[in-house]
C-alpha positions as CSV (number, residue, x, y, z in Angstrom):
1,M,120.7,205.9,302.0
2,P,120.0,206.4,298.1
3,P,117.4,203.8,296.6
4,R,119.2,200.8,295.1
5,I,119.5,200.7,291.1
6,D,118.9,197.8,288.9
7,F,122.2,197.8,286.8
8,S,120.7,195.8,284.2
9,V,118.8,197.9,282.3
10,R,116.4,197.0,279.7
11,A,114.6,198.4,276.8
12,L,112.2,197.4,273.9
13,E,113.5,197.7,270.4
14,G,110.7,196.5,268.1
15,D,109.4,193.5,268.9
16,G,112.4,192.3,271.0
17,E,114.0,193.2,274.2
18,R,117.5,194.3,274.2
19,V,119.7,195.0,277.2
20,L,121.4,198.2,277.7
21,P,124.9,198.5,278.9
22,R,125.5,198.4,282.4
23,R,125.8,201.4,284.6
24,L,127.7,202.2,287.6
25,P,126.1,202.4,291.3
26,P,124.8,205.6,292.0
27,R,127.2,206.8,294.5
28,R,130.3,205.8,292.4
29,A,128.7,207.5,289.3
30,A,128.4,210.7,291.1
31,A,132.0,210.6,292.4
32,I,133.2,210.1,289.0
33,R,130.8,212.7,287.4
34,E,132.0,215.4,290.1
35,T,135.6,214.5,289.6
36,G,135.4,214.8,286.0
37,R,133.9,218.0,286.2
38,I,136.6,219.4,288.3
39,V,139.2,217.9,286.3
40,L,137.7,219.4,283.1
41,A,137.6,223.0,284.7
42,I,140.9,223.1,286.4
43,G,143.1,221.0,283.7
44,P,142.7,223.5,280.8
45,V,142.8,226.5,283.1
46,I,146.2,225.2,284.3
47,A,147.6,224.6,280.8
48,V,146.3,227.6,279.1
49,V,147.3,230.1,281.9
50,L,150.8,228.5,281.8
51,A,151.3,228.6,278.3
52,S,150.1,232.3,278.1
53,F,152.0,233.5,280.8
54,Q,154.9,236.0,280.1
55,G,156.3,236.4,283.4
56,E,159.7,235.0,284.9
57,R,159.1,234.3,288.2
58,W,157.5,231.0,289.6
59,T,155.6,232.9,292.3
60,E,153.7,235.0,289.7
61,R,152.9,231.6,287.9
62,I,151.7,230.2,290.8
63,I,149.5,233.3,291.7
64,A,148.1,233.1,288.4
65,V,147.1,229.4,288.5
66,V,145.8,229.7,291.8
67,V,143.6,232.6,290.9
68,A,142.4,231.2,287.6
69,S,141.8,227.8,288.8
70,T,139.7,229.1,291.9
71,I,137.6,231.0,289.8
72,W,136.8,228.7,287.1
73,A,136.1,225.7,289.6
74,L,133.8,227.7,291.8
75,S,132.0,229.0,288.7
76,M,131.4,225.7,287.2
77,A,130.0,224.4,290.6
78,I,127.6,227.3,290.7
79,G,126.6,226.6,287.0
80,H,125.7,223.1,287.9
81,S,124.3,223.9,291.2
82,L,121.7,226.2,289.6
83,G,120.2,223.6,287.8
84,G,116.2,222.8,287.4
85,S,113.6,220.8,285.5
86,A,114.2,223.6,282.8
87,L,118.0,222.9,282.6
88,T,117.5,219.2,282.4
89,A,115.2,219.4,279.4
90,L,117.5,222.0,277.5
91,G,120.1,219.5,277.4
92,P,123.5,218.8,279.3
93,R,125.5,221.6,277.6
94,V,123.4,224.3,279.3
95,A,125.0,223.9,282.9
96,P,128.3,224.0,281.6
97,A,127.7,227.0,279.2
98,R,126.1,228.8,282.5
99,G,129.2,228.3,284.4
100,V,131.7,229.5,281.7
101,L,129.7,232.8,281.5
102,I,130.0,233.3,285.4
103,A,133.5,232.4,285.0
104,V,134.1,234.9,282.2
105,V,132.7,237.7,284.1
106,I,134.5,237.1,287.5
107,S,137.8,236.7,285.4
108,A,137.4,240.0,283.6
109,A,136.7,241.7,287.2
110,A,140.0,239.8,288.9
111,S,142.3,240.9,285.7
112,A,141.4,244.7,286.8
113,W,141.9,244.3,290.7
114,L,144.5,241.3,290.3
115,P,146.8,242.2,287.6
116,D,149.5,239.6,289.0
117,A,147.1,237.0,287.7
118,N,147.8,237.7,284.0
119,L,144.2,237.3,282.9
120,S,144.1,238.8,279.5
121,P,141.0,238.9,277.6
122,K,142.7,236.6,275.1
123,T,143.5,234.2,277.8
124,I,139.9,234.4,279.3
125,W,138.2,233.7,275.9
126,L,140.4,230.8,275.1
127,L,139.5,229.3,278.6
128,A,136.0,229.7,277.9
129,L,136.1,227.7,274.7
130,T,138.2,225.2,275.9
131,V,136.4,224.6,279.3
132,F,132.9,224.7,277.8
133,V,133.9,222.3,275.1
134,A,135.8,219.9,277.4
135,G,132.4,220.4,279.8
136,A,130.0,219.7,277.3
137,C,131.4,216.6,276.2
138,W,132.0,215.2,279.5
139,E,128.5,216.0,280.5
140,T,127.1,214.0,277.6
141,F,129.3,211.3,278.0
142,A,128.4,211.0,281.7
143,L,124.8,211.0,280.9
144,R,124.9,208.2,278.2
145,K,127.5,205.9,279.9
146,I,127.9,206.6,283.8
147,T,124.7,208.0,285.3
148,P,122.3,205.3,286.3
149,A,119.0,205.0,284.6
150,V,116.1,206.4,286.5
151,R,113.8,203.5,287.5
152,L,110.1,204.7,286.8
153,L,106.9,203.2,288.6
154,L,103.7,204.1,286.9
155,V,100.6,204.5,289.2
156,G,97.3,204.9,287.8
157,K,95.8,204.5,284.5
158,L,98.0,202.7,282.1
159,S,96.2,204.0,279.0
160,E,97.2,207.7,280.0
161,A,100.8,206.6,279.7
162,S,100.7,205.2,276.1
163,T,102.7,208.0,274.8
164,L,105.5,207.7,277.3
165,L,105.8,204.1,276.8
166,Q,106.2,204.9,273.0
167,D,108.7,207.3,273.4
168,V,110.6,205.2,275.8
169,R,110.3,202.2,273.3
170,H,111.7,204.3,270.5
171,G,114.6,205.5,272.2
172,R,113.4,208.8,273.0
173,G,113.3,208.1,276.9
174,G,117.3,207.7,277.3
175,G,118.0,207.5,280.8
176,Y,114.7,206.2,282.0
177,E,113.4,202.8,282.7
178,V,109.7,202.0,283.3
179,I,109.6,199.0,285.8
180,G,106.1,198.4,285.7
181,V,102.5,199.9,286.8
182,V,100.4,199.9,289.8
183,A,96.8,200.2,288.9
184,G,93.2,200.3,290.7
185,A,91.5,197.6,292.4
186,H,90.9,195.4,289.5
187,L,93.3,193.9,287.1
188,P,93.8,196.6,284.1
189,E,92.5,195.3,280.7
190,D,94.9,197.6,279.0
191,Q,98.1,195.8,279.9
192,D,101.2,196.4,278.3
193,P,104.6,194.2,278.2
194,R,106.4,197.3,278.1
195,A,104.8,198.3,281.9
196,P,104.1,195.0,283.6
197,W,101.3,195.1,286.0
198,L,103.0,194.8,289.6
199,G,99.9,195.1,291.9
200,H,96.9,197.2,293.1
201,V,96.9,200.5,294.8
202,F,96.6,198.9,298.3
203,Q,99.7,197.0,297.5
204,L,101.5,200.1,296.5
205,D,103.8,200.4,299.6
206,R,104.7,196.6,299.2
207,V,105.6,197.1,295.4
208,I,107.8,200.1,296.1
209,A,109.7,198.2,298.8
210,E,110.3,195.3,296.6
211,H,111.1,197.3,293.4
212,K,112.8,200.0,294.8
213,P,111.7,202.8,292.1
214,D,113.7,206.1,291.7
215,L,110.6,208.0,290.7
216,V,106.8,207.3,290.7
217,V,104.9,209.0,288.1
218,L,101.2,209.3,288.4
219,T,99.1,208.7,285.5
220,G,95.5,209.5,286.6
221,H,93.6,207.6,289.1
222,D,90.2,207.0,290.8
223,E,91.2,206.8,294.2
224,P,93.7,209.6,294.9
225,G,93.1,209.5,298.8
226,A,94.3,205.9,298.9
227,T,97.2,206.3,296.5
228,F,98.7,209.4,298.5
229,S,98.2,207.4,301.7
230,R,100.0,204.5,300.6
231,L,102.8,206.6,299.0
232,L,103.3,208.5,302.4
233,D,103.2,205.1,304.2
234,A,106.3,204.1,302.0
235,A,108.1,207.4,302.0
236,Q,111.0,205.8,303.7
237,A,112.1,204.2,300.5
238,G,113.5,207.6,299.3
239,F,111.7,207.9,295.9
240,R,110.4,211.0,294.7
241,V,106.8,211.7,293.0
242,V,105.7,213.4,290.0
243,Q,102.5,213.9,287.9
244,L,102.7,212.5,284.1
245,T,102.5,216.0,282.6
246,E,105.1,217.1,284.9
247,F,107.5,214.2,284.2
248,Y,107.1,215.0,280.4
249,E,108.2,218.5,280.9
250,Y,111.3,217.5,283.1
251,A,112.5,214.6,280.9
252,F,111.3,215.7,277.5
253,G,111.1,219.2,277.4
254,R,107.2,219.3,276.3
255,V,103.8,218.9,277.7
256,P,101.8,216.0,276.2
257,I,98.3,217.9,275.1
258,E,96.3,214.6,274.7
259,N,95.0,214.8,278.2
260,L,96.1,217.9,279.6
261,P,93.7,219.1,282.3
262,H,92.5,222.9,282.2
263,D,93.9,223.8,285.5
264,W,97.5,223.0,284.0
265,F,97.2,226.5,282.7
266,M,97.0,228.1,286.1
267,S,100.8,227.3,286.8
268,V,101.5,230.0,284.0
269,L,99.7,232.6,286.6
270,H,100.7,230.7,289.7
271,L,102.1,232.8,292.6
272,Y,105.4,230.8,292.5
273,Q,105.9,231.0,288.8
274,R,109.3,232.2,287.9
275,H,108.9,235.9,286.9
276,Y,110.3,236.7,283.5
277,S,110.2,240.6,283.0
278,R,109.1,241.9,279.8
279,A,111.7,244.6,280.1
280,V,114.4,242.0,280.6
281,K,113.0,239.9,277.5
282,R,112.5,243.3,275.5
283,A,116.4,244.3,276.2
284,L,117.3,240.7,275.0
285,D,115.3,241.3,271.8
286,L,116.7,244.8,270.9
287,V,120.5,243.7,271.6
288,G,120.2,240.4,270.0
289,T,118.5,241.8,267.0
290,S,121.1,244.7,266.8
291,L,123.9,242.0,266.7
292,L,122.0,239.7,264.1
293,L,121.6,243.0,261.7
294,L,125.2,243.8,261.7
295,L,126.3,240.4,261.4
296,T,123.7,239.6,258.3
297,F,123.1,242.9,256.7
298,P,125.7,242.0,254.0
299,L,123.6,239.2,252.8
300,F,120.3,241.2,252.2
301,P,121.5,242.4,248.7
302,L,122.6,238.9,247.8
303,L,119.8,237.2,248.9
304,A,117.7,239.6,247.1
305,L,119.6,239.0,244.0
306,F,118.8,235.1,244.4
307,V,115.0,236.1,244.8
308,L,115.0,238.2,241.6
309,Q,116.1,235.3,239.6
310,T,112.5,234.3,239.3
311,E,109.3,236.5,238.7
312,G,107.6,238.2,241.8
313,P,108.3,240.7,244.6
314,V,111.7,240.4,246.9
315,I,109.8,240.7,250.1
316,L,106.7,238.6,251.1
317,R,104.3,240.3,253.1
318,Q,101.6,237.9,254.9
319,V,99.2,238.7,258.0
320,R,99.9,236.7,261.0
321,L,98.3,236.1,264.5
322,G,100.4,237.5,267.3
323,E,100.1,238.0,270.9
324,H,96.6,237.6,272.1
325,G,95.5,236.8,268.8
326,K,96.5,240.3,267.4
327,L,96.9,240.6,263.4
328,F,100.3,241.8,262.4
329,T,102.0,242.1,259.1
330,I,105.2,239.5,258.7
331,Y,108.0,240.3,256.2
332,K,110.4,237.5,254.9
333,F,112.1,236.8,251.6
334,R,110.0,235.2,249.1
335,T,110.7,231.5,248.5
336,M,108.1,230.4,246.3
337,R,106.7,231.1,242.9
338,A,104.7,234.1,242.4
339,D,101.7,231.9,241.6
340,A,102.1,229.8,244.5
341,E,98.8,230.8,245.8
342,A,97.3,231.9,242.3
343,S,93.7,230.7,243.3
344,G,93.3,233.2,246.2
345,T,93.4,230.6,248.8
346,A,95.8,230.1,251.3
347,V,97.6,226.8,251.0
348,W,99.4,224.8,253.4
349,A,103.2,224.4,252.8
350,A,104.7,220.7,252.8
351,D,108.2,219.1,253.0
352,H,109.8,219.5,249.2
353,D,107.1,221.6,248.3
354,P,107.0,221.9,244.4
355,R,106.2,225.6,244.5
356,L,109.6,226.1,246.2
357,T,112.4,228.1,243.7
358,K,115.8,226.7,243.9
359,A,117.0,229.4,245.9
360,G,113.9,229.6,248.1
361,G,114.8,225.8,248.8
362,V,118.3,226.5,250.0
363,M,117.2,229.7,251.9
364,R,114.6,227.8,253.8
365,R,116.8,225.0,254.7
366,L,119.2,227.7,256.3
367,R,116.1,229.8,257.3
368,L,117.7,232.9,255.6
369,D,114.4,234.0,254.3
370,E,113.0,234.9,258.0
371,L,115.7,237.7,258.3
372,P,113.4,240.4,257.3
373,Q,111.6,239.4,260.3
374,L,114.0,241.4,262.5
375,W,112.2,244.4,261.6
376,N,109.0,242.9,263.2
377,V,111.2,242.0,266.4
378,I,112.4,245.7,266.4
379,C,108.8,247.0,265.9
380,G,107.6,245.1,269.0
381,D,105.2,242.6,266.9
382,M,107.7,239.6,267.5
383,S,110.2,238.4,269.8
384,L,113.5,236.6,269.1
385,V,112.3,233.6,270.8
386,G,108.6,232.5,271.0
387,P,106.0,230.1,269.0
388,R,106.1,230.7,265.2
389,P,102.9,232.8,264.2
390,E,100.5,231.5,262.2
391,R,98.4,232.6,259.4
392,P,94.9,233.5,260.3
393,E,93.5,231.5,257.2
394,F,94.3,228.4,258.8
395,L,92.8,228.8,262.1
396,S,89.7,226.8,261.6
397,A,91.7,223.8,260.3
398,L,93.9,224.1,263.5
399,E,91.2,224.5,265.8
400,H,90.8,220.9,266.3
401,V,94.1,220.7,268.2
402,P,93.4,220.9,272.0
403,F,94.2,224.4,273.4
404,W,95.9,225.4,270.1
405,T,94.8,229.3,270.7
406,R,96.5,229.3,274.2
407,R,99.9,229.7,272.3
408,H,99.0,233.3,271.6
409,L,99.3,234.0,275.5
410,I,103.0,235.3,274.7
411,K,104.5,237.0,271.5
412,P,105.4,235.0,268.6
413,G,109.1,234.4,267.9
414,L,111.7,234.4,265.0
415,T,112.7,231.1,266.5
416,G,111.4,229.0,269.2
417,W,111.6,225.6,271.4
418,A,109.5,223.9,268.8
419,Q,111.4,225.1,265.9
420,V,114.8,223.7,267.4
421,R,113.2,220.3,268.7
422,Q,110.6,219.6,265.8
423,G,111.1,222.0,262.8
424,Y,108.6,222.0,260.2
425,A,105.2,220.1,260.8
426,A,103.6,217.8,257.9
427,S,100.6,216.1,260.0
428,A,98.0,216.9,262.5
429,D,100.0,214.6,265.0
430,E,103.3,216.5,264.4
431,T,101.2,220.1,264.9
432,A,100.1,218.8,268.0
433,T,103.9,217.9,269.1
434,K,104.9,221.1,268.3
435,L,102.3,222.9,270.4
436,S,103.5,220.6,273.4
437,Y,107.0,222.2,272.8
438,D,105.4,225.5,272.9
439,F,103.3,225.0,276.1
440,W,106.7,224.0,277.7
441,Y,108.4,227.2,276.6
442,L,105.2,229.2,277.8
443,R,105.8,227.8,281.3
444,H,109.5,227.6,281.5
445,R,110.6,230.9,279.7
446,S,113.3,232.7,281.2
447,L,116.8,234.4,280.1
448,T,118.6,231.5,280.4
449,V,116.0,229.2,278.2
450,D,116.1,232.2,275.5
451,L,119.9,232.1,275.5
452,A,120.1,228.3,275.2
453,I,117.1,228.4,272.3
454,L,119.5,231.0,270.4
455,M,122.4,228.9,270.5
456,R,120.6,226.1,269.4
457,T,119.2,227.9,266.4
458,V,122.8,228.7,265.5
459,L,123.6,225.0,265.1
460,V,120.2,224.5,263.3
461,V,121.2,227.2,260.8
462,L,124.7,225.9,260.3
463,Q,123.7,222.3,259.7
464,G,120.7,223.3,257.7
465,D,117.0,222.3,258.6
466,R,116.6,218.6,258.8
467,S,113.1,218.3,260.2
468,A,111.7,216.1,257.3
469,R,114.2,213.6,258.7
470,R,113.3,213.7,262.2
471,S,109.3,213.1,262.2
472,T,108.3,211.7,265.7
473,A,104.8,211.0,264.9
474,P,102.8,208.7,262.8
475,V,101.4,210.5,259.8
476,A,97.6,211.2,260.0
477,A,95.5,213.8,258.4
478,K,97.9,216.2,256.5
479,V,98.2,219.8,258.5
480,A,101.4,221.0,257.4
481,D,103.1,223.8,259.1
482,S,101.9,227.2,257.9
483,R,105.2,228.8,258.1
484,D,105.3,229.9,254.4
């Protein structure tokens, strides 16, 4: 039996409490979600195949509809069944995209072996676009309006979960509800109204039986033996257990570095860590870079003319830190005045930097200034996806950020998970937040993750960089991103 869900989901907003819209019971929500997936996979297939069919006999039409519907329904089911923590963090559109890719490959094979199915390339790609848009919209709607909120029970030190509570309070924990905290043998002094104290560790089995949590989040505790014993005693309640760091990876797509233990990095080298072949990643870099050069090469002369409107070189060369701290030269279109660093000292870039030229500001918003770095990718100094390379001059200013140099375990990238989620950083807290996204990528990197990040980068480029308007951390000491 699945755990009971409290449908009156509450969250804090400002200093008051707001009641979120009621959601459906778990079984009914799951049935509606699966039914919607099937309908939105088969419905467009039937409509597109019948509309594009040229034959006159109904038997041929029925064969085409049955074959296409079977392929797309099974492919979408496979795409959703292959989910994991990485796909959850990437967002609800990734699973439909993977299902569509599988369906396109199978449909292309079926068109050769089953000519009566009438699956022409035009029909297949029209189906891909239609099914993906319908599936992505449905998954987003279901996540927001149908799927019940996951009830979280915090066990351990509440102080170590302060960031989680803040994220939930400010609406970044959509789909999750903190129902309370179970602390040690003594009443905690750091009680928080967003997470009411529900009992001691020795009362954990009673608390679980009474409040029916879906997920128990361990936030650090002084009595691990007693905690695990009580959790095993209450295992029949049907909940799941996760460490705070792993929950952040699953729910938010980042790794909180405030209390990150050193042994977390062992997970990157663990025997069960998913292997991402360097050959596969290199092949993606070369194929993706070739396609990007074909698409964007006509822009190079035009961008060069814009840069020449102000005095200075067209291409800017800077030394950056690469994989394992190796120095290499990066190339980019100049976006600032020639005297931007006239003193000879490296200067942090900032939001609305006055040193930017008019053309440079537009190029930075659209990230067109990074196009010459495709050469760095071809040379092997960079990858298409990875942490952004930093200037060695700023290394001393960033050493206070915990584990900052560990981002050099992999190649830097033209784009990355931190760039599409956080954008530019303008404070020490935001720099730490970007690092937390880099660590998530370090642990979960794969071909699927890289493709998803590249697709999100395309959206960022089309919309323009809006990182200055989506700051997620309070402003502390100014430490701007050294992207320029």
